[in-house]
N, C-alpha and C positions, 0 to 999 in steps of 0.2 A: 537141635539146636537151641539157645539159649531164652531165655525169655524175651529179651528186646527184640532176639530177632525176628522171634514169631510175631511181634505183636510189628514191627516195621515190616512184612511180609501183610501180612493179616490189612494194614492199614495202608500201604502200596494199592493191593488187590480192592479195595474197597472205594477208593478214589477211582482207580480205574474204572470198573463195574460203577458207579453213581455218575460219572461223566459219560459214560455210554446211553448209559439210562436216560440221562436228561435231553442227549440227540436224539434219542429215540421216539421222545413225549416232546420235544418240541419248545418253544422258545414260552409256550403263555406261562408254561410252570413256571416263570422266573417276570416275566413285562407283566402279567396280567393274571395276579396269584386269588385267586375265588378263595370262600372256606375252606373246600374241598380239594382242593391242590396245596394245602398249605398244613391241612393234618397229613394229606399222602407224603409231603416235604418230612416231614417232623417224622414219620412212621419209618421213614427211611433211612434217614441217619439216627434214629434211637438201634436198626438193625446192624447197622453198621457198628455202633456203640457198644452195644453190649458182646459184639462179636469178636471184637478188641480185650477186653477185660472180663470175658466170662470165659474160663480156662474149657468148660467142659461143651462151650461153642466152637467147632472148627470152622475151619473155612470156609469145608464143601457145603459146611450149612448155611453160611454168612452167606454166600454168593447162592444159593439156592432161594434163600428169603428174600434176599432182593432180586431176582429172578421175579419169580412167583407174582412179586407185590408191583414189580412193573410191568407184568403182563396185566394184572386186574387193570392198573391204572386208564394200559396203554387200550384193553378192550370197553372201559368207562367212555375214556376220550371217542373212541369209534363208534358205540354208542349215543350218545348225544348230538354227535354230530349228524347221524340219522332220526333223530326221535327228538323233533322237537319239546315234545313233555318233559321227556328224561333230562334237557338240555335245560331249562328251567328248573327245575327241582334239585339240579347239585349245581348249577352254579348260579341262579339264582335271573333273576331280570332286570334292566337300567328302571331307574321309578321319578317319573319328573316331581323335582319337590319347590321349582320355582316356575308358573306359569303367569304368563303377559303380565312379570315384573309380583306379581302376588307370590307368597310363599303358603304351600300347601300343607297346613298343619294334618291333617288328617296321614299325608304321606309319610310328613315328618313320624310321628307315632306307628305307621307302619313300618318304617324301618331302623327304628330306635333311635333316632337321629334328632339332638336338644337343637336347638337358635343356635348356641356356643359352639358346638363343633359344626353345623352347617355355616357359621361363619369365621371359623380355621379351613376350613375346606375353600372356602371362597378366596379366603387370604389367597394362598399356594398358588390359586390360578392369578393372583393378583388383582384382586376384587374386593375393594375395602370397603363397598357402600353396597348395601342391596339392591337401592333403588337405580344402580347401572346396569340392573340385571332380568335380561326380555324372561328367560327361561335356562332352567341349571337344572341337570339330570346327576343323580348318584348313581353311576355305572356299578358294575358288580365286584368290582377290585377296591372299593370302597371310593375312589375319588370321586371329585364332582367334573362332569363338562359344562363350561358355560356361557352361553349366548349374551353376549351384552344388547344392550338395547343404542338405536341406529345415531343418535350422539356421542356416544362413550366408546365406538370403538376407534382401532387405533391404524392410520391417525384418525382425529376426531375431524365429523362432521364441521363442528364448532370451527374447527381452525381452520379450514379449508371453503367454509360458507358455501357449502352445498347443502341443499336443504333435503332431510332425514325423511327417508322413507320406513315404514313399519317392521322392523322384523319378523319375520315366520320360521316356524321350527319346520324341517323337512319329517314327511312322515312316511313311515318304510311301512310299506303292501302286501309287498313280499319279499321272505326269507327262502330260499335252500326248496323252491319250487312252490311252496303253500303260503295259501294270502294269509294273511295277518288279520282274520277277521272282524279282531274287536278295537283294531286302528280305526276301521271304514267306520262302523260303527259308532264310535267315538265323534265321526268329523262327518257323517251322517252321509255317507257314499253308498253306493249299493253296488253289489256283481256289474249291473249292468254299466256305471259309471266306467269301473275298475277294466271292463272289457272292451270297452271304448277305446281306453286311453293307452294298452299295451297293445292292441290294432296298431293303430295309428303310429307305435311305437316298432311296430313290423314284426308282434306275436302274435299266435291265436294260441297255445297252451301255455297255463300259468308254467308246466312241470318245466318250462325252455330257459326259464327265466330264473338265476342265482340272486340277483338281485334288483328290488324296483323300492322307489321313492317317488311322494311325488310332493313337490312344493308351491306356495302360491309363488305367480310371476317366473317362476320358470319352468312350470310343468313338471314332465313324466322324466323321472332318468331309470333306464331299464341297462342292466347287464344280465346277458345270457353264461351261461356256464363256459 
């Protein structure tokens, strides 16, 4: 087989291997890319690229490298689904950067985000003034989720002549059967308070709950596995 034929075969096989790997690893590798996912994607592409242009690297070595790297990434994804501590280490966690209309400067320093970058991220959410924002959360993929103040919601309450009510941020209290104690403490709640509300929702054990959140005015939302 001539040189161009060899490159064509390796490219086609590499394409198929990466396609299969993307299907196995799931959509979050593309739609919610974290720094760790970004690095893993670069390494996968580099493995195929090196195999194409390095005469000493055969097709079998390329496939072995892709399979082994894909297995490591898959194992990491499975572990992060089970272990909350490792999930935060590898993927990070969302950070509130605006709370009740106030920019949290310490949160900006923690996330290495300056005010110009924050304004850019807000404009990407069609928010052109900080005064419109009640809450803003920097997500693990670098985007910002925004909850606008009541008068600026679409359609605006001002346009409809409806009295504005204070916007409240839902508080996550249980994820994957584990209580988020930090959120409880920050809001002045205790375990007795939590047990009372999950019992009202028909649950006795935290481990039976996939996700639970509390929002003022709406109460507890609970979803089982």
